[in-house]
C-alpha positions, 0 to 999 in steps of 0.5 A: 962308639958306631952310630946306628939307630935301632928300631927306635931311634939311636940309644946309648948310656948318656955319658957316651953322648956327653961325649966331646963332639956325638951328640953334634956329629950326630944331629949333623949327620941328621940334619944333613939327611933330613936335607937329602931326603926333602930333595937337597933343600934346608928344612924350614921347622923342627919340633925339639923335645924330649922325655925329661931324663938325665942330660935333657935340657943340655942336649936341647941348647946344642941342638938347637944350635946347631939347627940354627947353625945348618939354617933352619929358620924356625926351632918348637920346645915345648915348655920345660923342654919335656913332650910325650914321643904321642906329642910331640907327633902331634903337633907335626901332624895338627899344626896348620899356616894360621895358627891358634894359640899364642904360640905362632904358626907355621907346621912341622916338617920333622920332629928330634925327640930325646928318649930311651922310652922304656930305659932308665935314665940318670949318670950311667942310663941311658939316651936316646935320640931319635926322628920323626918326620913330615909326617909325624912317624918314625923315621924309615929305615931307608932315612936312618941306614943313609943317617948312619952312613953318614955318620962314618963320613963325617969331618966337620958340623956346624953350630953358633958361639955366643948364643942367648941360652934358652930358658925352657921355663920360659911363657909359652910364646918366648923367641930366642934369635939365635941367627939372624934366619933363625928364631926358637918359641916355646911352644904350648904343649899341651895344645894340639894333643889335646886337639888330637883325643878330642877327636878321639874321644866324647870328653864329656861323654867319657867327663860324667862316667868319671864321677859313676859309682864303684867308676875309679881310675889309678894312672902312674906315670912313673915319673915320664914324660906323659905325667904332666899329661895324666893330669891335664888331661885326666885331671883337668878335662876330665875332672878325675880326683887328684888320687887317681894320679900317681909318679906324675911328676917327670924326673931326671932318674924316673926316681932311680926306677925302671919307667917301663909299664910292666908287671915286673917293673910296674910292682908298685900299681900292680899292687894297688890293682890287687895283682900279684906279681905273674899278674893272677890276682891277689884272693886277699883283696876285696875287687870291691875295695879296688880302682876299676881302672888301673893304668901306666906310662913309659918314660917317653908316655907312649907305651900303657900297662890295663889292668883292671880289680884284680884282673891283668890285661895283655897286650896283646887281649887289649888289642883285641878287646879295643878291636871288637869293642869299636864301636863305643870308639868314637873315632871309628864309630864315627867314620862305620868302622875300622878299615884296618890293624896289625900288629906286630909279629911277636905281638898274639894272633887274639888280633887275628881272630878278632879281625877275621869276624868281624871282616877287617883288613889285618896285617901282620909286621916287622917289630917297630912302630917306622912299620905301622906307618905305612900302612896308617899313611898308606893313601896319604903317601903313597895315594893307596888304598885307605886303610884308615880309620886304624888299629895297632900296635905290640906286644911290649904294651904298646897301642895306638891308632891314627890320630898321631903317627906313634903308639899312644900311652893314654889314647889306650887310656882313653879307649878303654875308658871308652870301653867301659863306658859303653859297657854300663851305658844301660846298667841301672845307677846303683847296679855293680860296675861292667869291669875289665874283666867281666868285658876280659872274660866276655871276649875269651867266652867268643872267641877262645883264650890267647895265653901268653906270656913274654921272658927276658934276657937282659944284658946277655954276652953278644956272642953268647946270644947269638949263638942261639939265635944261629941254632935256632936258624940251623937246627931247625929253620934249616934242619928239620924241626918236624923230627923232634919228638914229642917226648913226655910233655906232648908238645911237638914240634910243627915247623919253625920259620924266620919272618921276613915282610914286604911292604903291602904299600911300598913293597920294600922287604925288611929279613931276619925279624924273629925265629918262630918255633912252631909246636900243636899241644896235647889238646889240638890246639897250636902254639908257638915260642919267638925268638928277638935279639933286642935291637931297644937295648944300650948295651949287652944283647937282651934275648927275648921269648914270647909264648903263646899258645891257644885254649878255647876251654872255657874251664881253663881261661881262668888259669895264669900265663905263667903256669897256663904255659910254664910246658910250654916254655921248658919244651923251648928253652929245651931245646933253644939250650938257653943254658948252656948257650947262656949261663943263664937259668931264668929270664931276667923279666918275664911280663 
């Protein structure tokens, strides 16, 4: 099995990882790469944590022995071995040499994160490992390419035998001496992450708002790592009732659910929020009886779904709303507002419109959080322009800021709580709550609505998937796209491009990041369809088709996205011959 990392680490079926020497070979290659990037000097301190999925604990034991055998002095493992991905980034970024907790002191130079993110877990399902570098950011392509090269030539690895087994449930501060020079310390999973969130939000104000008549929340942890952090933040810190949480106990198989917070896989939450499967409101329900704010996390706690009572907020709209309401968020307001924003290319242009109106620099990057890292750390790493405070996100339910160097599901939830709190600040205590729907519809009236939808064709034969991409590239990108007739729909293909990116911070170039078909609607408004092959699956290929069209007519803003985008979808699928080339007449998932 090849060990080439994708957009966020290496993901394979768990049985592959359980194969003889597989974890050892990958981790030894990772260590060798990290040492090489550190000027040939062995790293001193590494965090090892996972999202709690099947094989998490066994892999932690194996990895700890490898780190110790290679001479890494300090190995930090969170109690129970579970930590959300943004929390790992917070540990790397926020711990200091003097320390202030019972789990000691020091600064981590990197983190090994055991996660396959939103992919299912359990026997026969997915497992993954990714590496975060010294500023808490995911390893860049220079690192992962070097790592892959080392996996092709590795002939041996270092480990230790007869070392003590690590009790992951031991009290915080417990230490295990694996070698005379290497020590494992059980650390507090929450402290640094909680500090990071408290630097962004007014917890006292949010706690008070949580008591307001008409406000209630429902948070779905999807049995992932984020659930225990939601318990710590939402219940223990902000005082929300336990009934605000569902599925917040981490399970190794995620309760046999698919821990991806979208309309399909978070169906139980979606229903409780008064929504139908396509994100439209269930009109048979009384919205006043529903939670005011609904949210969900994925397996490793970095993604988020946001909904109001009978109202779904697309990730792209969510990011645009947070940008336009930065005054509501102390992290941004205390520093004079946002200095930069960024979105992944497949995300809708809703953010761009707000950023232009607000005079905020806006960047469009390839998919992968690592591309946001350079922008957030432009001054910190490269002595370049400071774009912080910074907001960024992806259409795949990822939102974050510069408080850590990962997307952060709970951060997005607290951002929305802050927006709601601010919107209701001057209202009488007995006045109806200004809700999520009110805020979003007011935003659309001001900026127009970007109807947005994503079709996922999962588990497609790799050759068939590549044939679809080759057809688009040959016929439209390299062919004459403008000669394609509009047909009965009146939707005209204007041009086609293949997205590439030159990093404005370090000048690095990334190519072949997605194929874009640009259309013009009969109204004259723009629309586009993006095609990408996903790099986050463990088997087969996933073709992702992203649909977007702009609508300024407020009378049409209430349409559901799948209905509004139906003609555009049919036009695009016909042009690329999806059914003919893949045998698929419907997508696996629509979000």
